[in-house]
C-alpha positions in Angstrom: 8.3 -16.3 9.6 11.2 -13.8 9.7 11.2 -10.3 11.2 12.8 -6.9 10.6 13.0 -3.7 12.6 10.6 -1.0 11.3 13.0 1.8 10.5 14.6 3.0 13.7 11.6 2.4 15.9 12.9 -0.8 17.5 9.6 -2.4 16.7 10.0 -5.8 15.0 7.5 -6.7 12.3 7.0 -9.8 10.1 8.5 -9.6 6.6 5.0 -10.3 5.3 2.3 -7.8 6.4 -1.4 -8.9 6.2 -3.3 -6.4 4.1 -7.1 -6.3 4.4 -8.2 -4.4 1.3 -10.1 -7.5 0.3 -12.0 -7.8 3.6 -15.6 -6.7 3.3 -17.9 -5.8 0.4 -15.1 -4.8 -1.9 -13.7 -8.3 -1.9 -14.7 -11.0 0.6 -18.0 -10.1 2.4 -17.9 -13.2 4.6 -16.8 -11.8 8.0 -16.2 -15.3 9.5 -13.9 -16.4 6.6 -12.0 -13.1 6.8 -11.5 -13.7 10.6 -10.2 -17.1 9.8 -7.7 -15.6 7.4 -6.5 -13.2 10.1 -6.1 -16.0 12.7 -4.3 -18.2 10.2 -1.9 -15.3 9.4 -1.2 -14.8 13.1 -0.7 -18.5 13.7 1.8 -18.5 10.8 3.9 -15.8 12.6 2.6 -12.6 10.9 2.4 -9.9 13.5 1.8 -6.9 11.2 -1.6 -6.0 9.8 -2.4 -3.1 7.5 -5.8 -1.7 6.8 -7.4 1.7 5.9 -10.6 3.5 6.8 -11.7 3.5 3.1 -11.5 -0.2 2.6 -15.1 -1.4 2.1 -16.2 1.9 3.6 -14.9 1.1 7.1 -16.1 -2.6 7.0 -12.5 -3.9 6.8 -11.5 -2.1 10.0 -14.6 -3.5 11.7 -13.6 -7.1 10.6 -10.0 -6.6 11.9 -11.4 -5.2 15.2 -13.5 -8.3 15.8 -10.7 -10.7 14.6 -8.2 -9.3 17.0 -10.3 -9.6 20.1 -8.0 -11.2 22.7 -5.0 -10.9 20.5 -4.6 -7.2 20.0 -1.5 -6.8 22.2 0.5 -9.1 20.0 -0.2 -7.3 16.7 1.4 -4.2 15.2 -1.7 -2.6 13.7 -1.6 0.0 10.9 -4.3 2.0 9.3 -4.6 5.0 7.0 -6.5 8.2 6.4 -7.2 10.4 3.3 -9.8 9.0 0.9 -13.5 10.1 1.1 -15.6 8.5 3.8 -18.8 10.3 3.2 -20.8 12.8 1.1 -19.6 15.9 3.0 -16.9 17.7 1.1 -14.6 17.8 4.2 -14.8 14.1 5.0 -11.5 13.4 3.2 -7.9 14.5 2.9 -5.2 15.4 5.5 -6.6 18.5 7.2 -6.4 18.7 11.0 -10.2 18.8 11.0 -10.6 15.5 9.2 -7.6 13.7 10.7 -8.9 14.3 14.3 -12.3 12.9 13.4 -11.1 10.1 11.2 -8.7 8.6 13.8 -11.6 8.4 16.4 -13.7 6.7 13.8 -11.0 4.2 13.1 -10.3 3.5 16.8 -14.0 2.8 17.2 -14.2 0.4 14.3 -11.0 -1.4 15.2 -12.2 -1.7 18.8 -8.8 -0.6 20.2 -7.5 2.3 22.3 -4.4 2.9 20.1 -3.1 2.5 16.6 0.5 1.4 16.2 1.0 3.1 12.8 -1.2 5.8 11.4 -0.5 6.8 7.8 -1.5 9.5 5.3 -2.9 7.3 2.5 -2.0 9.8 -0.2 -0.4 13.3 -0.5 -3.0 16.0 -0.2 -2.3 19.0 -2.4 -5.0 21.1 -0.7 -3.4 20.9 2.8 -0.1 22.2 4.1 2.0 19.1 5.1 2.9 21.1 8.2 -0.7 21.1 9.3 -1.1 17.4 8.8 2.1 16.6 10.7 1.0 18.9 13.5 -2.3 17.0 13.9 -0.6 13.6 13.7 1.9 14.7 16.4 -0.9 15.7 18.7 -2.4 12.2 18.2 0.9 10.6 19.3 1.1 12.8 22.3 -2.5 12.0 23.2 -1.7 8.3 23.1 -4.1 7.5 20.3 -1.2 6.7 17.9 2.3 5.3 18.4 4.0 6.1 15.1 3.1 8.0 11.9 3.9 7.3 8.3 3.3 8.2 4.7 2.1 6.4 1.6 3.1 7.0 -2.0 4.9 10.2 -1.1 7.6 11.2 -3.6 11.2 11.7 -2.3 10.9 15.4 -2.2 7.9 15.3 0.2 9.6 12.7 2.4 12.5 15.1 2.7 10.2 18.0 3.4 8.4 16.1 6.1 11.7 15.5 8.0 12.6 19.2 7.6 9.2 20.2 9.1 9.6 17.7 11.9 13.0 19.1 12.8 11.9 22.7 12.5 8.7 22.4 14.5 9.6 19.6 16.9 7.0 17.3 15.4 6.9 13.5 15.2 8.8 12.2 12.1 7.3 9.8 9.6 8.8 6.5 10.6 7.9 4.6 7.5 6.9 5.0 3.9 4.4 2.8 2.0 5.1 2.8 -1.8 3.9 0.4 -4.5 6.6 -2.0 -5.5 6.7 -5.0 -7.7 8.4 -6.4 -10.8 5.9 -4.4 -12.8 6.2 -1.2 -10.7 9.8 -0.4 -10.0 9.6 3.4 -9.9 10.1 3.4 -6.2 13.7 2.2 -6.7 14.5 5.6 -8.3 13.3 7.9 -5.6 11.2 6.6 -2.7 13.3 3.7 -1.6 16.7 5.5 -1.5 15.2 8.6 0.2 13.4 6.4 2.8 16.7 4.7 3.5 18.6 8.0 3.8 16.2 9.1 6.6 16.2 5.7 8.4 12.5 4.9 7.6 11.0 1.5 7.3 9.4 0.6 4.0 6.2 -1.3 3.7 5.4 -2.1 0.1 2.0 -2.7 -1.4 0.8 -4.7 -4.3 3.9 -6.9 -4.7 1.9 -9.1 -7.1 0.7 -6.1 -9.0 -3.0 -6.6 -8.3 -2.8 -10.3 -9.2 -0.9 -10.0 -12.5 2.2 -11.7 -11.1 0.3 -14.9 -10.1 0.5 -16.4 -13.6 -3.2 -16.3 -14.1 -2.9 -14.0 -17.1 -1.5 -15.6 -20.2 -1.3 -14.9 -23.9 -4.2 -16.6 -25.8 -6.1 -17.5 -22.6 -9.3 -15.9 -21.3 -8.6 -13.4 -18.5 -9.9 -14.6 -15.1 -12.8 -12.7 -13.6 -11.4 -10.5 -10.9 -13.0 -10.4 -7.5 -10.8 -7.4 -6.4 -13.3 -4.7 -5.7 -12.9 -1.1 -6.5 -13.2 1.9 -4.2 -16.3 3.9 -5.2 -15.4 7.1 -6.8 -18.8 8.7 -6.7 -18.3 10.6 -3.4 -17.8 14.4 -3.5 -14.2 15.6 -3.4 -12.5 19.0 -3.6 -11.1 20.2 -6.9 -7.4 19.2 -7.1 -7.6 16.3 -4.6 -6.3 12.9 -5.6 -9.2 10.9 -7.2 -10.1 7.6 -5.7 -9.5 4.8 -8.2 -12.7 3.8 -10.0 -11.4 0.4 -10.8 -9.2 -2.2 -9.0 -5.5 -2.6 -9.9 -6.6 -5.2 -12.4 -9.1 -3.0 -14.0 -10.6 -4.3 -17.3 -7.5 -5.3 -19.3 -7.8 -5.2 -23.0 -5.5 -7.9 -24.6 -5.0 -5.5 -27.6 -3.6 -2.7 -25.5 0.2 -2.4 -26.0 0.9 -2.2 -22.2 -1.2 -5.3 -21.6 0.6 -7.1 -24.4 4.0 -6.1 -22.8 2.8 -7.4 -19.4 1.8 -10.7 -20.9 5.2 -11.0 -22.7 7.0 -10.3 -19.4 4.8 -12.9 -17.6 5.7 -15.5 -20.2 9.4 -14.8 -19.6 9.0 -14.8 -15.8 7.2 -18.1 -15.9 10.1 -19.6 -17.9 12.5 -18.2 -15.4 10.4 -19.6 -12.5 10.1 -23.0 -14.1 13.9 -23.1 -14.7 14.7 -22.4 -11.1 11.9 -24.4 -9.5 10.3 -21.3 -7.9 6.6 -20.7 -8.2 5.9 -17.3 -9.9 4.1 -16.0 -6.8 7.1 -16.7 -4.6 9.5 -15.3 -7.2 7.5 -12.0 -7.3 7.3 -11.7 -3.5 10.9 -12.6 -3.0 12.0 -10.0 -5.5 10.4 -7.3 -3.3 11.6 -8.7 0.0 15.2 -9.1 -1.4 15.5 -5.3 -1.8 17.6 -4.0 1.1 15.4 -1.0 1.8 12.2 -3.1 2.2 11.0 -4.0 5.7 7.8 -5.8 4.9 5.6 -6.6 1.9 1.9 -6.3 2.1 -0.1 -9.3 0.9 -3.8 -9.1 0.4 -5.3 -12.6 0.4 -9.0 -13.1 -0.2 -8.9 -16.7 0.9 -6.9 -18.9 3.2 -5.5 -20.8 0.2 -4.1 -17.5 -1.2 -2.5 -16.8 2.2 -0.9 -20.3 2.4 0.4 -20.0 -1.1 2.4 -16.9 -0.2 3.9 -17.6 3.3 6.9 -19.5 2.1 8.2 -16.6 0.0 10.1 -15.3 3.0 12.5 -18.2 2.9 13.8 -17.4 -0.6 17.0 -15.5 -1.4 17.2 -14.8 -5.1 20.5 -15.2 -6.8 22.2 -12.4 -8.7 21.5 -14.4 -11.9 17.8 -14.4 -11.3 17.8 -10.7 -10.4 19.8 -9.9 -13.5 17.3 -11.8 -15.6 14.4 -9.7 -14.1 16.4 -6.5 -14.7 16.5 -7.5 -18.4 12.8 -7.8 -18.5 11.9 -4.6 -16.6 14.6 -1.9 -16.3 15.4 -0.9 -12.7 13.6 2.2 -11.6 10.9 1.9 -14.3 7.2 1.2 -14.4 5.7 -1.0 -17.0 2.6 1.3 -16.9 3.9 4.7 -15.7 0.4 6.2 -15.6 -1.5 3.2 -14.3 -3.1 2.8 -10.9 -0.4 0.5 -9.8 2.0 3.4 -9.4 -0.2 4.7 -6.6 0.0 8.5 -7.0 0.4 11.1 -9.7 0.6 14.7 -8.6 -2.2 17.0 -9.8 0.4 19.0 -11.8 0.4 15.9 -14.1 -3.2 14.7 -13.9 -4.9 18.2 -14.1 -4.5 19.8 -17.5 -5.5 23.2 -16.1 -2.6 23.1 -13.6 -0.1 22.0 -16.2 -1.0 24.9 -18.6 -1.4 27.7 -16.1 0.8 26.7 -13.2 -1.7 27.9 -10.6 -2.2 26.5 -7.2 -6.0 26.5 -7.2 -8.8 25.7 -9.7 -10.2 28.3 -12.0 -12.9 30.6 -10.6 
């Protein structure tokens, strides 16, 4: 395993980060097997684990907490807050009220006294960013959290967060977590260069685009049944807040959809490129992400030990300019194959909410 410094923190993390979205009822409900995956990752040199309170409704954090018993001090542990965790309308978002409750809930489930990296899972249009950062700063000063970060924030919000930190004397976001893959390259246009400019680490999620870049999806072949669970969307949420995805990143692809056809065309070309270079497609997709100079670590989300073992060696690859140029010909730099799909992570309510687009108001209609 290879390691990189997380932004300017001085903390060294493995280039592959173990993601746990598939641990628990949303993916793999076998706690013993999930624990074996965690231990295998640690034994392979991975020292970075990312989870979130919403994954399997807190079950994922509980699994991680049990798996790290006796090994917690050797792991850089990250979790997130934002998505709904109950029926109460205030059990979500980035308000001081919710952050201060959610962090204690995560600490309890993770069976730890501190969280190395606590991240806002999504922007919250209902809450002043200054309020959120003030609450997060208090958590750092209380010793509950070591560093804070953001997920899927556009470049303008990243810049605003650093302005707020300087103005108010708050803790700065030390890293950003955008989606990034061959299929989702929008981060190259804004998030990655802005993060670099502010000395932030970058932890990318879904480098295999929800399983699409494994080679399991081909023209003329039945699509595999996905085991990637979805985050329930039936909990109450405030008007204007970011909706929780009702389906996984794989969703229910329709072979007749133009975007799906384009994905399949690109996969065919990528498989030919991989065969010609002797690199498995999974390794090619992961190496593409890790080869970007702004990226610190790529989150992998194995559901089985076999999936974990099939991804570890990708850190050894250095892609040539010829291979990268060939990928650029298939997907233009800075572009997303599906600009409005769940794989891009976040769309501001000014885009997703027709009422806001047409009236330009801050709040919902009375």
